[in-house]
Structures are given as structure tokens and as C-alpha cells.
N, CA, C and O atoms as CSV, one atom per row, in Angstrom:
chain,resi,resn,atom,element,x,y,z
A,1,MET,N,N,15.242,28.741,79.463
A,1,MET,CA,C,14.635,29.508,80.331
A,1,MET,C,C,13.406,29.464,79.849
A,1,MET,O,O,13.216,29.107,78.686
A,2,LYS,N,N,12.338,29.840,80.714
A,2,LYS,CA,C,10.872,29.935,80.619
A,2,LYS,C,C,10.468,31.575,79.855
A,2,LYS,O,O,10.964,32.665,80.139
A,3,SER,N,N,9.599,31.312,79.009
A,3,SER,CA,C,9.208,32.398,78.170
A,3,SER,C,C,8.830,33.562,79.067
A,3,SER,O,O,8.510,33.516,80.255
A,4,ILE,N,N,8.929,34.617,78.264
A,4,ILE,CA,C,8.456,36.215,79.132
A,4,ILE,C,C,7.130,35.728,79.661
A,4,ILE,O,O,7.110,35.674,80.891
A,5,ASP,N,N,5.905,35.323,78.999
A,5,ASP,CA,C,4.715,34.925,79.246
A,5,ASP,C,C,4.447,34.148,80.474
A,5,ASP,O,O,3.629,34.338,81.374
A,6,GLN,N,N,5.235,33.330,80.312
A,6,GLN,CA,C,5.285,32.313,81.286
A,6,GLN,C,C,5.570,33.092,83.063
A,6,GLN,O,O,4.921,33.029,84.106
A,7,LEU,N,N,7.140,33.932,82.590
A,7,LEU,CA,C,7.589,34.399,83.601
A,7,LEU,C,C,6.686,35.442,84.397
A,7,LEU,O,O,6.654,35.509,85.626
A,8,LYS,N,N,5.865,36.346,83.417
A,8,LYS,CA,C,5.034,36.974,83.944
A,8,LYS,C,C,3.779,36.704,84.848
A,8,LYS,O,O,3.065,37.461,85.505
A,9,GLN,N,N,3.769,35.115,84.605
A,9,GLN,CA,C,2.468,34.880,85.510
A,9,GLN,C,C,2.948,34.131,86.921
A,9,GLN,O,O,2.031,33.690,87.614
A,10,THR,N,N,4.179,33.970,87.353
A,10,THR,CA,C,4.949,33.262,88.134
A,10,THR,C,C,4.923,34.253,89.631
A,10,THR,O,O,5.202,35.439,89.808
A,11,PRO,N,N,4.492,33.251,90.506
A,11,PRO,CA,C,4.259,34.010,91.893
A,11,PRO,C,C,5.492,34.440,92.360
A,11,PRO,O,O,6.539,33.795,92.293
A,12,ASN,N,N,5.334,35.622,92.869
A,12,ASN,CA,C,6.522,36.072,93.917
A,12,ASN,C,C,7.178,36.767,92.477
A,12,ASN,O,O,8.245,37.054,93.019
A,13,LEU,N,N,7.308,37.109,91.493
A,13,LEU,CA,C,8.129,37.525,90.691
A,13,LEU,C,C,7.308,38.836,89.718
A,13,LEU,O,O,6.389,38.412,89.018
A,14,CYS,N,N,7.578,40.345,89.638
A,14,CYS,CA,C,7.136,41.231,89.061
A,14,CYS,C,C,7.781,41.315,88.224
A,14,CYS,O,O,8.978,41.378,88.502
A,15,VAL,N,N,7.461,41.357,87.004
A,15,VAL,CA,C,8.276,41.650,85.847
A,15,VAL,C,C,7.602,43.412,85.344
A,15,VAL,O,O,6.448,43.670,85.003
A,16,THR,N,N,8.700,44.311,85.452
A,16,THR,CA,C,8.465,45.870,85.464
A,16,THR,C,C,8.763,46.108,84.300
A,16,THR,O,O,8.217,47.164,83.980
A,17,GLY,N,N,9.395,45.654,83.413
A,17,GLY,CA,C,9.381,46.033,82.014
A,17,GLY,C,C,10.715,45.400,81.049
A,17,GLY,O,O,11.372,44.421,81.402
A,18,ARG,N,N,10.905,46.007,80.047
A,18,ARG,CA,C,12.078,45.700,79.005
A,18,ARG,C,C,12.921,47.127,79.677
A,18,ARG,O,O,12.742,48.280,80.068
A,19,LYS,N,N,13.901,46.118,79.482
A,19,LYS,CA,C,15.134,47.456,79.890
A,19,LYS,C,C,16.209,47.568,78.353
A,19,LYS,O,O,16.882,46.717,77.770
A,20,THR,N,N,15.995,48.841,78.129
A,20,THR,CA,C,16.687,49.445,77.372
A,20,THR,C,C,17.994,50.387,77.411
A,20,THR,O,O,18.421,50.824,78.480
A,21,GLY,N,N,18.622,50.681,76.124
A,21,GLY,CA,C,19.254,51.623,76.355
A,21,GLY,C,C,20.691,50.799,77.395
A,21,GLY,O,O,20.532,49.618,77.703
A,22,TYR,N,N,21.858,51.452,77.799
A,22,TYR,CA,C,23.130,50.932,78.543
A,22,TYR,C,C,23.806,50.393,77.591
A,22,TYR,O,O,24.754,49.795,78.100
A,23,GLY,N,N,23.809,50.258,76.040
A,23,GLY,CA,C,24.466,49.266,75.416
A,23,GLY,C,C,23.244,47.952,75.172
A,23,GLY,O,O,23.365,47.503,74.033
A,24,LEU,N,N,22.583,47.541,75.643
A,24,LEU,CA,C,21.613,46.284,75.715
A,24,LEU,C,C,20.916,46.444,74.638
A,24,LEU,O,O,19.698,46.297,74.741
A,25,ASP,N,N,21.488,46.780,73.342
A,25,ASP,CA,C,20.558,46.608,71.758
A,25,ASP,C,C,20.806,45.087,71.674
A,25,ASP,O,O,19.752,44.580,71.290
A,26,ARG,N,N,21.532,44.360,71.824
A,26,ARG,CA,C,21.642,42.970,71.180
A,26,ARG,C,C,21.307,42.313,72.451
A,26,ARG,O,O,21.707,41.149,72.439
A,27,PHE,N,N,20.782,42.606,73.421
A,27,PHE,CA,C,20.406,40.991,74.652
A,27,PHE,C,C,18.779,41.576,74.552
A,27,PHE,O,O,18.450,42.741,74.328
A,28,HIS,N,N,18.140,40.743,74.719
A,28,HIS,CA,C,16.535,40.821,75.358
A,28,HIS,C,C,16.209,40.862,76.858
A,28,HIS,O,O,15.998,39.811,77.464
A,29,VAL,N,N,16.170,41.890,77.383
A,29,VAL,CA,C,16.735,42.107,78.618
A,29,VAL,C,C,15.365,42.821,79.613
A,29,VAL,O,O,14.828,43.923,79.502
A,30,TYR,N,N,15.100,41.711,80.565
A,30,TYR,CA,C,13.906,42.829,81.364
A,30,TYR,C,C,14.603,42.409,83.194
A,30,TYR,O,O,15.421,41.743,83.829
A,31,GLU,N,N,13.469,43.443,83.278
A,31,GLU,CA,C,13.840,43.835,84.944
A,31,GLU,C,C,12.678,43.745,85.900
A,31,GLU,O,O,11.630,44.185,85.426
A,32,GLY,N,N,12.612,43.293,87.102
A,32,GLY,CA,C,11.580,42.920,87.773
A,32,GLY,C,C,12.127,43.326,88.959
A,32,GLY,O,O,13.033,44.148,89.095
A,33,PHE,N,N,11.059,42.218,90.525
A,33,PHE,CA,C,11.631,42.403,91.511
A,33,PHE,C,C,10.972,40.836,91.936
A,33,PHE,O,O,10.103,40.219,91.319
A,34,VAL,N,N,11.670,40.434,93.163
A,34,VAL,CA,C,11.240,38.976,93.822
A,34,VAL,C,C,10.914,39.423,95.235
A,34,VAL,O,O,11.445,40.320,95.889
A,35,ASP,N,N,10.079,38.732,95.513
A,35,ASP,CA,C,9.644,38.611,97.255
A,35,ASP,C,C,8.928,37.459,97.862
A,35,ASP,O,O,7.698,37.406,97.842
A,36,TRP,N,N,9.597,36.618,98.352
A,36,TRP,CA,C,9.397,35.598,99.076
A,36,TRP,C,C,9.657,35.582,100.365
A,36,TRP,O,O,10.373,36.480,100.809
A,37,GLN,N,N,9.248,34.782,101.064
A,37,GLN,CA,C,9.289,35.185,102.998
A,37,GLN,C,C,10.896,35.048,103.163
A,37,GLN,O,O,11.473,34.078,102.672
A,38,GLY,N,N,11.569,36.013,103.844
A,38,GLY,CA,C,13.021,36.136,103.898
A,38,GLY,C,C,13.813,36.763,102.973
A,38,GLY,O,O,15.034,36.836,103.103
A,39,PHE,N,N,13.075,37.318,101.850
A,39,PHE,CA,C,13.555,37.669,100.508
A,39,PHE,C,C,13.046,38.667,99.893
A,39,PHE,O,O,11.832,38.620,99.697
A,40,LYS,N,N,13.820,39.870,99.403
A,40,LYS,CA,C,13.280,40.784,98.926
A,40,LYS,C,C,14.544,41.417,97.685
A,40,LYS,O,O,15.617,41.843,98.109
A,41,GLY,N,N,14.297,41.403,96.455
A,41,GLY,CA,C,15.242,41.630,95.774
A,41,GLY,C,C,14.751,42.100,94.399
A,41,GLY,O,O,13.659,41.730,93.966
A,42,SER,N,N,15.705,43.058,93.598
A,42,SER,CA,C,15.640,42.822,91.852
A,42,SER,C,C,16.272,42.304,91.632
A,42,SER,O,O,17.234,41.937,92.306
A,43,VAL,N,N,15.864,41.942,90.109
A,43,VAL,CA,C,16.020,40.851,89.214
A,43,VAL,C,C,16.215,41.569,87.875
A,43,VAL,O,O,15.385,42.449,87.646
A,44,ILE,N,N,17.379,41.310,86.733
A,44,ILE,CA,C,17.732,41.616,85.433
A,44,ILE,C,C,18.127,40.008,84.513
A,44,ILE,O,O,19.226,39.458,84.442
A,45,PHE,N,N,17.059,39.647,84.015
A,45,PHE,CA,C,16.770,38.715,83.407
A,45,PHE,C,C,16.653,38.632,81.436
A,45,PHE,O,O,15.954,39.418,80.797
A,46,GLY,N,N,17.303,37.775,80.941
A,46,GLY,CA,C,17.383,37.827,79.754
A,46,GLY,C,C,17.899,37.076,79.102
A,46,GLY,O,O,18.239,36.031,79.656
A,47,TYR,N,N,18.178,37.233,77.733
A,47,TYR,CA,C,18.961,36.711,76.617
A,47,TYR,C,C,19.567,37.013,75.682
A,47,TYR,O,O,18.848,37.619,74.888
A,48,ASP,N,N,21.023,36.845,75.199
A,48,ASP,CA,C,21.754,37.717,74.156
A,48,ASP,C,C,21.986,36.387,73.092
A,48,ASP,O,O,22.607,35.326,73.162
A,49,GLU,N,N,21.139,37.052,72.083
A,49,GLU,CA,C,21.353,36.317,70.851
A,49,GLU,C,C,22.548,36.144,70.487
A,49,GLU,O,O,22.970,34.988,70.465
A,50,ALA,N,N,23.314,37.109,70.148
A,50,ALA,CA,C,24.774,36.834,69.754
A,50,ALA,C,C,25.536,35.941,70.372
A,50,ALA,O,O,26.115,35.113,69.668
A,51,HIS,N,N,25.716,35.906,71.904
A,51,HIS,CA,C,26.728,34.967,72.332
A,51,HIS,C,C,25.729,33.597,72.792
A,51,HIS,O,O,26.197,32.675,73.460
A,52,LEU,N,N,24.162,33.628,72.281
A,52,LEU,CA,C,23.590,32.396,72.819
A,52,LEU,C,C,23.480,31.982,74.166
A,52,LEU,O,O,23.352,30.796,74.469
A,53,MET,N,N,23.541,33.298,75.345
A,53,MET,CA,C,23.552,33.038,76.627
A,53,MET,C,C,22.230,33.690,77.397
A,53,MET,O,O,21.943,34.887,77.410
A,54,GLU,N,N,21.397,32.465,78.121
A,54,GLU,CA,C,20.545,33.094,79.143
A,54,GLU,C,C,21.305,33.812,80.332
A,54,GLU,O,O,22.502,33.587,80.508
A,55,HIS,N,N,20.501,34.795,81.254
A,55,HIS,CA,C,21.353,35.286,82.283
A,55,HIS,C,C,19.976,35.846,82.872
A,55,HIS,O,O,19.025,36.411,82.332
A,56,VAL,N,N,20.269,35.432,84.324
A,56,VAL,CA,C,19.260,35.968,85.598
A,56,VAL,C,C,20.692,36.514,86.495
A,56,VAL,O,O,21.767,35.916,86.470
A,57,SER,N,N,20.430,37.732,87.246
A,57,SER,CA,C,20.853,38.180,88.070
A,57,SER,C,C,19.974,38.940,89.155
A,57,SER,O,O,19.101,39.777,88.929
A,58,VAL,N,N,20.398,38.464,90.371
A,58,VAL,CA,C,19.631,38.801,91.471
A,58,VAL,C,C,20.495,39.514,92.600
A,58,VAL,O,O,21.465,38.869,92.999
A,59,SER,N,N,20.205,41.107,93.321
A,59,SER,CA,C,20.432,41.538,94.339
A,59,SER,C,C,19.748,41.811,95.353
A,59,SER,O,O,18.658,42.361,95.197
A,60,CYS,N,N,20.094,41.580,96.287
A,60,CYS,CA,C,18.913,42.042,97.780
A,60,CYS,C,C,18.995,43.608,97.982
A,60,CYS,O,O,19.915,44.425,97.954
A,61,TYR,N,N,17.836,43.660,98.166
A,61,TYR,CA,C,17.131,45.192,98.435
A,61,TYR,C,C,18.382,45.553,99.833
A,61,TYR,O,O,18.665,46.746,99.938
A,62,ASN,N,N,18.788,44.987,100.417
A,62,ASN,CA,C,19.681,45.184,101.615
A,62,ASN,C,C,20.990,45.151,100.916
A,62,ASN,O,O,21.388,44.137,100.344
A,63,ARG,N,N,21.525,46.039,100.952
A,63,ARG,CA,C,22.731,45.569,100.174
A,63,ARG,C,C,23.866,45.441,100.661
A,63,ARG,O,O,24.881,45.554,99.974
A,64,LYS,N,N,23.877,45.163,102.035
A,64,LYS,CA,C,24.920,44.088,102.904
A,64,LYS,C,C,24.752,42.501,102.730
A,64,LYS,O,O,25.547,41.617,103.049
A,65,LYS,N,N,23.613,42.407,102.191
A,65,LYS,CA,C,23.530,41.073,102.150
A,65,LYS,C,C,23.573,40.194,100.969
A,65,LYS,O,O,23.049,40.807,100.039
A,66,LEU,N,N,23.984,38.975,100.581
A,66,LEU,CA,C,24.065,38.502,99.504
A,66,LEU,C,C,22.788,37.384,99.198
A,66,LEU,O,O,22.303,37.134,100.302
A,67,PRO,N,N,22.277,36.849,98.453
A,67,PRO,CA,C,21.494,35.674,98.020
A,67,PRO,C,C,22.212,34.599,98.685
A,67,PRO,O,O,23.420,34.371,98.615
A,68,THR,N,N,21.115,33.816,99.491
A,68,THR,CA,C,21.887,32.701,100.150
A,68,THR,C,C,21.518,31.881,98.770
A,68,THR,O,O,20.757,32.227,97.867
A,69,TRP,N,N,22.327,30.646,98.904
A,69,TRP,CA,C,22.181,29.223,98.391
A,69,TRP,C,C,20.618,28.926,97.782
A,69,TRP,O,O,20.260,28.742,96.618
A,70,ASP,N,N,19.802,28.957,99.102
A,70,ASP,CA,C,18.354,28.720,99.215
A,70,ASP,C,C,17.507,29.754,97.932
A,70,ASP,O,O,16.616,29.313,97.207
A,71,ASP,N,N,18.118,31.400,97.882
A,71,ASP,CA,C,17.166,31.662,97.295
A,71,ASP,C,C,17.739,31.564,96.066
A,71,ASP,O,O,16.926,31.949,95.225
A,72,MET,N,N,18.966,31.159,95.483
A,72,MET,CA,C,19.420,30.977,94.176
A,72,MET,C,C,18.523,29.860,93.795
A,72,MET,O,O,17.876,29.903,92.748
A,73,CYS,N,N,18.459,28.702,94.749
A,73,CYS,CA,C,17.799,27.735,94.191
A,73,CYS,C,C,16.145,27.967,93.521
A,73,CYS,O,O,15.717,27.727,92.392
A,74,LYS,N,N,15.551,28.460,94.582
A,74,LYS,CA,C,14.317,29.824,94.037
A,74,LYS,C,C,14.259,30.191,92.898
A,74,LYS,O,O,13.294,30.062,92.144
A,75,LEU,N,N,15.603,30.833,92.595
A,75,LEU,CA,C,15.791,31.770,91.383
A,75,LEU,C,C,15.676,31.167,90.164
A,75,LEU,O,O,15.371,31.663,89.079
A,76,LYS,N,N,16.029,29.729,90.538
A,76,LYS,CA,C,16.596,28.879,89.292
A,76,LYS,C,C,15.116,28.204,88.954
A,76,LYS,O,O,14.809,28.045,87.773
A,77,LYS,N,N,14.263,27.836,89.948
A,77,LYS,CA,C,12.842,26.989,89.485
A,77,LYS,C,C,12.256,28.232,89.029
A,77,LYS,O,O,11.682,28.163,87.943
A,78,MET,N,N,12.272,29.258,89.565
A,78,MET,CA,C,11.382,30.318,89.009
A,78,MET,C,C,11.631,31.043,87.490
A,78,MET,O,O,10.747,31.533,86.788
A,79,PHE,N,N,12.700,30.992,87.261
A,79,PHE,CA,C,13.206,31.151,85.749
A,79,PHE,C,C,13.566,30.018,84.570
A,79,PHE,O,O,13.412,30.191,83.361
A,80,PHE,N,N,13.977,29.061,85.089
A,80,PHE,CA,C,14.337,27.767,84.291
A,80,PHE,C,C,13.253,27.135,84.523
A,80,PHE,O,O,12.424,27.411,85.390
A,81,ASN,N,N,13.209,25.910,83.445
A,81,ASN,CA,C,12.450,24.687,83.454
A,81,ASN,C,C,13.350,23.865,84.326
A,81,ASN,O,O,14.507,24.106,84.673
A,82,ASP,N,N,12.633,22.914,84.589
A,82,ASP,CA,C,13.305,21.856,85.604
A,82,ASP,C,C,14.598,21.244,85.134
A,82,ASP,O,O,15.720,21.110,85.622
A,83,ASP,N,N,13.834,20.823,83.649
A,83,ASP,CA,C,15.425,20.155,82.860
A,83,ASP,C,C,16.506,20.613,82.522
A,83,ASP,O,O,17.374,19.969,81.933
A,84,GLU,N,N,16.600,22.068,82.938
A,84,GLU,CA,C,17.631,22.873,82.417
A,84,GLU,C,C,18.441,23.141,83.293
A,84,GLU,O,O,17.989,23.626,84.331
A,85,MET,N,N,19.602,22.963,83.197
A,85,MET,CA,C,21.311,23.450,83.891
A,85,MET,C,C,21.499,24.296,83.621
A,85,MET,O,O,21.873,24.622,82.495
A,86,VAL,N,N,21.261,25.212,84.825
A,86,VAL,CA,C,22.340,26.818,84.845
A,86,VAL,C,C,23.537,26.341,85.926
A,86,VAL,O,O,23.726,25.263,86.488
A,87,VAL,N,N,24.395,27.856,85.977
A,87,VAL,CA,C,25.543,27.523,86.733
A,87,VAL,C,C,25.724,29.149,87.166
A,87,VAL,O,O,25.428,30.169,86.544
A,88,GLN,N,N,26.221,28.992,88.247
A,88,GLN,CA,C,27.275,30.401,88.882
A,88,GLN,C,C,28.552,30.178,88.522
A,88,GLN,O,O,29.098,29.111,88.801
A,89,ILE,N,N,29.306,31.359,87.723
A,89,ILE,CA,C,30.654,31.106,87.060
A,89,ILE,C,C,31.547,32.206,87.608
A,89,ILE,O,O,31.390,33.427,87.612
A,90,HIS,N,N,32.688,31.315,88.144
A,90,HIS,CA,C,34.165,32.271,88.569
A,90,HIS,C,C,34.774,32.180,87.563
A,90,HIS,O,O,35.478,31.193,87.354
A,91,PRO,N,N,34.652,33.252,86.622
A,91,PRO,CA,C,35.518,33.397,85.363
A,91,PRO,C,C,36.410,33.996,85.881
A,91,PRO,O,O,36.254,34.516,86.986
A,92,SER,N,N,37.694,34.072,85.124
A,92,SER,CA,C,38.894,34.562,84.987
A,92,SER,C,C,38.823,36.365,85.642
A,92,SER,O,O,37.978,37.238,85.445
A,93,GLU,N,N,39.620,36.371,86.151
A,93,GLU,CA,C,39.407,37.933,86.956
A,93,GLU,C,C,39.142,39.020,85.501
A,93,GLU,O,O,38.428,40.023,85.513
A,94,GLU,N,N,39.686,38.658,84.676
A,94,GLU,CA,C,39.870,39.794,83.390
A,94,GLU,C,C,38.396,39.651,82.882
A,94,GLU,O,O,37.970,40.687,82.371
A,95,ASN,N,N,37.571,38.658,82.907
A,95,ASN,CA,C,36.028,38.746,82.584
A,95,ASN,C,C,35.130,39.080,83.483
A,95,ASN,O,O,33.963,39.262,83.137
A,96,TYR,N,N,35.591,39.235,84.978
A,96,TYR,CA,C,34.432,39.463,85.941
A,96,TYR,C,C,33.533,40.749,85.680
A,96,TYR,O,O,33.964,41.839,85.304
A,97,LEU,N,N,32.295,40.448,85.927
A,97,LEU,CA,C,31.132,41.484,85.789
A,97,LEU,C,C,30.811,42.687,87.102
A,97,LEU,O,O,30.612,43.900,87.044
A,98,HIS,N,N,30.865,41.773,88.204
A,98,HIS,CA,C,30.517,42.449,89.240
A,98,HIS,C,C,31.484,42.152,90.633
A,98,HIS,O,O,31.942,41.037,90.885
A,99,GLY,N,N,31.610,42.859,91.128
A,99,GLY,CA,C,32.686,42.495,92.778
A,99,GLY,C,C,33.695,42.912,92.689
A,99,GLY,O,O,34.362,43.381,93.612
A,100,VAL,N,N,34.041,42.807,91.407
A,100,VAL,CA,C,35.672,43.406,91.421
A,100,VAL,C,C,35.501,44.411,90.098
A,100,VAL,O,O,35.043,44.198,88.976
A,101,SER,N,N,36.139,45.737,90.798
A,101,SER,CA,C,36.412,47.168,89.908
A,101,SER,C,C,36.945,46.979,89.053
A,101,SER,O,O,38.093,46.541,89.117
A,102,ARG,N,N,36.170,47.299,87.597
A,102,ARG,CA,C,36.620,47.530,86.302
A,102,ARG,C,C,36.691,48.687,85.505
A,102,ARG,O,O,35.597,49.234,85.647
A,103,PRO,N,N,37.218,49.191,84.930
A,103,PRO,CA,C,37.101,50.464,84.014
A,103,PRO,C,C,35.507,50.741,83.518
A,103,PRO,O,O,34.913,49.875,82.876
A,104,GLY,N,N,35.029,51.702,83.786
A,104,GLY,CA,C,33.713,51.932,83.037
A,104,GLY,C,C,32.479,50.968,83.984
A,104,GLY,O,O,31.288,51.107,83.706
A,105,PHE,N,N,32.826,50.221,84.854
A,105,PHE,CA,C,31.787,49.711,85.680
A,105,PHE,C,C,31.694,49.799,86.854
A,105,PHE,O,O,32.701,49.766,87.560
A,106,LYS,N,N,30.348,49.947,87.406
A,106,LYS,CA,C,30.318,50.355,88.944
A,106,LYS,C,C,30.036,48.826,89.731
A,106,LYS,O,O,29.196,47.965,89.467
A,107,THR,N,N,30.896,48.860,90.602
A,107,THR,CA,C,30.957,47.763,91.360
A,107,THR,C,C,29.940,47.364,92.132
A,107,THR,O,O,29.684,48.119,93.070
A,108,LEU,N,N,29.268,46.379,92.016
A,108,LEU,CA,C,28.090,45.758,92.782
A,108,LEU,C,C,28.506,44.572,93.543
A,108,LEU,O,O,28.567,43.507,92.929
A,109,GLU,N,N,28.852,44.610,95.007
A,109,GLU,CA,C,29.046,43.633,95.390
A,109,GLU,C,C,27.865,42.557,95.759
A,109,GLU,O,O,28.087,41.373,95.505
A,110,ASN,N,N,26.961,42.829,96.188
A,110,ASN,CA,C,25.692,42.161,96.069
A,110,ASN,C,C,25.027,41.207,95.278
A,110,ASN,O,O,24.212,40.534,95.909
A,111,VAL,N,N,25.143,40.939,94.028
A,111,VAL,CA,C,24.624,40.854,92.765
A,111,VAL,C,C,25.506,39.629,92.526
A,111,VAL,O,O,26.722,39.608,92.332
A,112,LEU,N,N,24.509,38.457,92.588
A,112,LEU,CA,C,24.869,37.042,91.915
A,112,LEU,C,C,24.109,36.389,90.463
A,112,LEU,O,O,22.887,36.352,90.322
A,113,HIS,N,N,24.894,35.996,89.652
A,113,HIS,CA,C,24.208,35.487,88.353
A,113,HIS,C,C,24.030,34.067,88.266
A,113,HIS,O,O,24.706,33.213,88.839
A,114,LEU,N,N,22.824,33.854,87.310
A,114,LEU,CA,C,23.038,32.198,87.056
A,114,LEU,C,C,22.863,32.244,85.227
A,114,LEU,O,O,21.941,32.809,84.638
A,115,TRP,N,N,23.619,31.749,84.798
A,115,TRP,CA,C,24.182,31.508,83.344
A,115,TRP,C,C,23.709,30.079,82.903
A,115,TRP,O,O,23.681,29.124,83.679
A,116,ARG,N,N,23.274,30.012,81.351
A,116,ARG,CA,C,22.958,28.721,80.517
A,116,ARG,C,C,22.903,29.326,79.541
A,116,ARG,O,O,22.198,30.301,79.279
A,117,PRO,N,N,23.831,28.663,78.770
A,117,PRO,CA,C,24.435,28.826,77.292
A,117,PRO,C,C,22.933,28.451,76.491
A,117,PRO,O,O,22.399,27.477,77.021
A,118,MET,N,N,22.277,28.929,75.518
A,118,MET,CA,C,21.410,28.393,74.958
A,118,MET,C,C,21.448,27.282,73.802
A,118,MET,O,O,20.421,26.802,73.322
A,119,ASP,N,N,22.612,26.964,73.449
A,119,ASP,CA,C,22.909,25.825,72.513
A,119,ASP,C,C,23.570,24.741,73.706
A,119,ASP,O,O,24.452,23.989,73.291
A,120,GLY,N,N,23.201,24.639,75.081
A,120,GLY,CA,C,23.916,23.719,75.699
A,120,GLY,C,C,25.167,23.496,75.906
A,120,GLY,O,O,25.457,22.654,76.756
A,121,ASP,N,N,26.042,24.072,75.307
A,121,ASP,CA,C,27.756,23.669,75.342
A,121,ASP,C,C,28.105,24.424,76.470
A,121,ASP,O,O,28.357,25.621,76.337
A,122,PHE,N,N,28.155,23.846,77.618
A,122,PHE,CA,C,28.937,24.476,78.946
A,122,PHE,C,C,30.583,24.759,78.676
A,122,PHE,O,O,31.207,25.704,79.158
A,123,SER,N,N,31.051,23.874,77.927
A,123,SER,CA,C,32.659,23.968,77.642
A,123,SER,C,C,33.226,25.134,77.630
A,123,SER,O,O,34.195,25.479,78.305
A,124,ILE,N,N,32.623,25.768,76.851
A,124,ILE,CA,C,33.120,27.238,76.619
A,124,ILE,C,C,32.878,28.333,77.118
A,124,ILE,O,O,33.264,29.367,76.573
A,125,LEU,N,N,32.121,28.330,78.371
A,125,LEU,CA,C,31.873,29.506,79.268
A,125,LEU,C,C,32.815,30.367,79.798
A,125,LEU,O,O,32.556,31.381,80.445
A,126,ASN,N,N,34.047,29.897,79.480
A,126,ASN,CA,C,35.082,30.811,80.156
A,126,ASN,C,C,35.764,31.248,78.925
A,126,ASN,O,O,36.946,31.539,79.107
A,127,THR,N,N,35.339,31.365,77.747
A,127,THR,CA,C,35.777,32.014,76.628
A,127,THR,C,C,35.697,33.399,76.719
A,127,THR,O,O,34.732,33.901,77.294
A,128,PRO,N,N,36.784,34.256,76.117
A,128,PRO,CA,C,36.518,35.961,76.254
A,128,PRO,C,C,35.360,36.203,75.462
A,128,PRO,O,O,34.742,37.188,75.864
A,129,GLU,N,N,34.761,35.536,74.290
A,129,GLU,CA,C,34.233,35.932,73.552
A,129,GLU,C,C,32.422,35.972,73.823
A,129,GLU,O,O,31.534,36.669,73.333
A,130,ARG,N,N,32.425,34.826,74.876
A,130,ARG,CA,C,31.263,34.631,75.728
A,130,ARG,C,C,30.729,36.058,76.495
A,130,ARG,O,O,29.568,36.359,76.772
A,131,TRP,N,N,32.092,36.901,76.765
A,131,TRP,CA,C,31.547,37.903,77.980
A,131,TRP,C,C,31.714,39.478,77.196
A,131,TRP,O,O,31.750,40.469,77.925
A,132,GLN,N,N,31.804,39.629,75.804
A,132,GLN,CA,C,32.032,40.936,75.572
A,132,GLN,C,C,31.019,41.648,74.666
A,132,GLN,O,O,31.157,42.843,74.405
């Protein structure tokens, strides 16, 4: 993932600040918004040192719309270096974050995520300890 200083200089991205509270103490999480032709949305991004995961989530301001493949490609290019592979994951249902109701979580059906293990080991993405 690009550094926060690089991201703050990125066209079409406005980093509004660091996100705190909500049990995010172990995470380095920032929020902001993106605005390019045909798309406006909010982003939350950062990394989790405990689980060695980098993460970007995006949601459209129009709550009835999902980001398109092209939107996700622009997001990948915006937040990650060209030589970094990132993934969208369909984990087991017990590990869903959004789109499926879970006790204690608000259902957000128009949020998509990009993930990258900081250690480069993609083989363990569907292990429960990565998501807790």
C-alpha cells in the first residue's frame, strides 16, 4: 500500500483524517472520499499490524449503487503500487463483514473491499484469525 504521505498527494482522493474509536485501536485507519468522473464515494483504508493486512473499503454516495469493476481498478491504482496484488474476497459466511447481517454489525450492502496481506501470503486469507 502506498504511504499516507503519497495518498495525501493523490488526485481525486481527499484524506479527511485518522479514524479512531470503534475498537480500532490496533488498526491504522484513515478515512476520506474519492471523486472521479461518474463516481463519488467514501473510503476507509489502512492496515492492521496484528493481522498484517492492508485494506481499502469504498461505498458510493448513492446508496443504491455498487462500485463497478472499473471503479475498483481505479481504487487499486490509487491506493496500491503497480507491483502489488490485491484481492476482493468472498470468505465463508461466518467471516462476512458487510452485506450479511451479523450481530453487532450494521449491514452495509453497497461496500466493497480490497485486501492485501502485508506478508504477501495469500494462502491464509480465509483463516478465521485473519478476520477477528
